N, C-alpha and C positions, 0 to 999 in steps of 0.2 A: 930306174928313173920313173917308169910309169907307176910303180908302187909308191914311191916317195911323193909323187904329184898327187896321187889319189888320197894318200893319208893326210897330207897337208890340207887339201881342200875339204875332205870330209871332217877332219878335226875342227877346222875353222867354222864350218856350218853347224856342227854339233855344239860348239861353244856358244855360237850366236843363238841357237835354238834353246840352249839352257838358260841364257840370259833372258830370252823372251818368256820362258816358262816361269822364271823367278819373279817376273813382273806381271804374272797372270792375274794377280789380285787387282790390277788396274783395268781389268776388262770392262768395267762399267764406265771407264774414261777412255772409250775408243777414240774419241776425237783427239785426245792428247797423244795416244800411241800412234795413231795414223798421221798426225801432224809431224811428230818426230821422225817416223819412218819415211814420210814424203821428203822431209828435209835431208835425211841421210841418203836416200836414193838420188835426189837431184844433185847433192854434193858429190856422190860417186861419179855421176855422169859428167858434171861440169869440171870437177877438179882432177879427175883421173882418166876415165874411160874415153871421153870425147877428145881431149888433147892427145892421148895415146894413139887414137885412131887416125887423127889428122897428121901427126908426126910420122906414122908408119906408112900411110898410103895417099895422103893428100885430101883436099876438100871434096873432090868429085866422087871418089869411092865412098867417102864418109856420107855424103849427101844421098847417094844412090842406096846404100845399105839402110840408112836411117828411114828413107821413104818407103822402101820395101817392108821394113819392120813395122811401120805404122799401118800400112795397108793390110798386112797379115793379121795384125792385132784386130783391126776392124772386122775382118772376116771371122776370126775366132770369137770375138766379142759378140757380134751379131748372131752367130750360130748358137752360142751358149745362152745368150739372152732369149732367143726364140724358144729354145728347148725348155728353159726354166719358166718362161711365160706360160707354157702349156702345163707344166707340172706344178711348180710352186716358186714363190719369190721370197722364201724364208731367209732370214739373216744367215743361218747356217750355210745354206747353199750359195749365197753371195760370197761368204768368206772362203768357201771351198773353191769357187770359181777364181777368185783373186789369187789364192794359193797355187792353183794349177797353172795359171798363166805365168806367174812369177817363176814357178819351177821350170817351165818350158824355157823362159827367157834366160835364166841363169845357166841352164844346161847348154843352150846354144852358145852362150858367151864363153863357156869353158872350153869349147872345141879349139878356137884359135889360140887360147892360152896354152893348151896342151901341145899344139903344133909348134908354137914358139919354143916351148921347153924341150921338145924332142929334136928340133932342128938346130938348136944352139946349145951344145953340151959342154961349153967351156966351164971350168969349175967355179970361178968367181961369179959369173953371170948366173949360173945354175942355182947356186945357193941363194943369191939375191931374189931370183924369181920364185924359188920355193918358199922363202919367207914371205914374199908378197902374196902368194897364193893362200898361205895360212891366214895372215892378218886381213887380207882383202875379203876372205870368206866369212869372217865373223859378223860384220854388219849385214852381209847378204843373208846369213842364217837368221839374224834378228828379224829382218824384213820378211823373209820367206815364212818363218814359223809363226809370226804374230797372227795373221788371219787364220792359219790352220789350227792354232791353239784355241782361238776364239770359236772355231767350228767344233772343237772337242775331239780332235784326233788322238789316237792312243800312241804309246811308245813305239810299237812295232811299225806302224805307218810312218812315224817320224824317221826311224832308221831306214826304211825303204826309200823315202823321199830323199834322204841324205845320199844314199847309194846312187839313185837315179841322177841327181844333180852332179855328183862327183865323177861318175864313170866316163863322161866325155873327156876328162883330163887324160887318163891313160890311152884312150882312143886317139886323141890328138897327138900324144907322145909317139904312138906307133906310126901314125901318118908322117909326122915331122921327122922322126929318127930313121925309120927303115926305108921310107920312100924319098927322103930328102926334100920334103915339101915345105918350102918357106917362101911363099909368094906374097909380098907386101900388099898388093891390091886386093887379093882374095881375103887375106886376113883382116884387112881394114873393112871390107864389105861385111864380113861376118860379125866383126865387133860392132860396127855402126848399125847393122841389122838388129842386134840385141839392144842397142841404145834406143832405137825406135820403139821396140816393143815395151821395154821397161819404162820409157817416158810416158807412153800412152797408158800403161797400167797405173803409173803413179798419179796421173791427172784424173783418169776416169774411174778407177777402182779404189783409190785411196784418198786422194785430196778432195775430189768433188763430193763423195758421200759425207766426208767429215764436215765440209763447209755447209752442206744441207742440214746436218743434224746439230750444228753447234754455231757459236759465234765466229764470224769470219776473222775478227781481230785475234781471238784466242787461237784458232787453228794456224793462222799465219805466224803468230809469235812462236809457237812450238815448231813450226816448219823452219823458221830462221834459227831456232835453237839446234834443230837437227843438222842444218847446214854448218853451223859453227862447230858442232861436235865432230862431224866427219872431216871438216877442214883441219881441226886440231889433231885429230887421229892420224890423218894422212901426213901431216907435217912432221909428226913424231916418228914415222916409219923410216 
């Protein structure tokens, strides 16, 4: 089960990364790419992750985790911003910073998903969850690799990042399966913790820079298009 979970997650991320790479010719249109990515992220949060967290553990756990996630983002963001202020504020380093924070966010998000997979090993539910892991990871791969491709990462680093983001799934499967760990409140806090980080990344690292460098109307239009794309994508699953 841990291997299947890892393969589904890593395959989805690699597919998303490949899609991002195929559209690398649009790198000069960063506002379009970032607008679409922001819409996809906000759609994932609004249509899937946030309702899932509330249904699993209620509003209180979701609010607590979300708040902790936003606070941790501010700490990480300010620390990285201070370090880069000393060194350089080049676009490449800004893209790398965005990619690293996204990598951390998705990695944390995959832990409770792995726990759920390991704790509930009924055949029908397991197959559905594995399919969700695969298809859910595709837009995450697009979002994750877009800033990293803009920063000029090589293929080896891409595979390493995919491994890092996917490894929490088998770790969660081990925790959920062998230790019987399936506590709704804890899982909800972890999921909403991720939501808080990803939301802050979307606003401050993706949407805000795009709004500064381009037309507000243009960016918002592509953000809405991204929302529509992920909404249709999730509806078809």
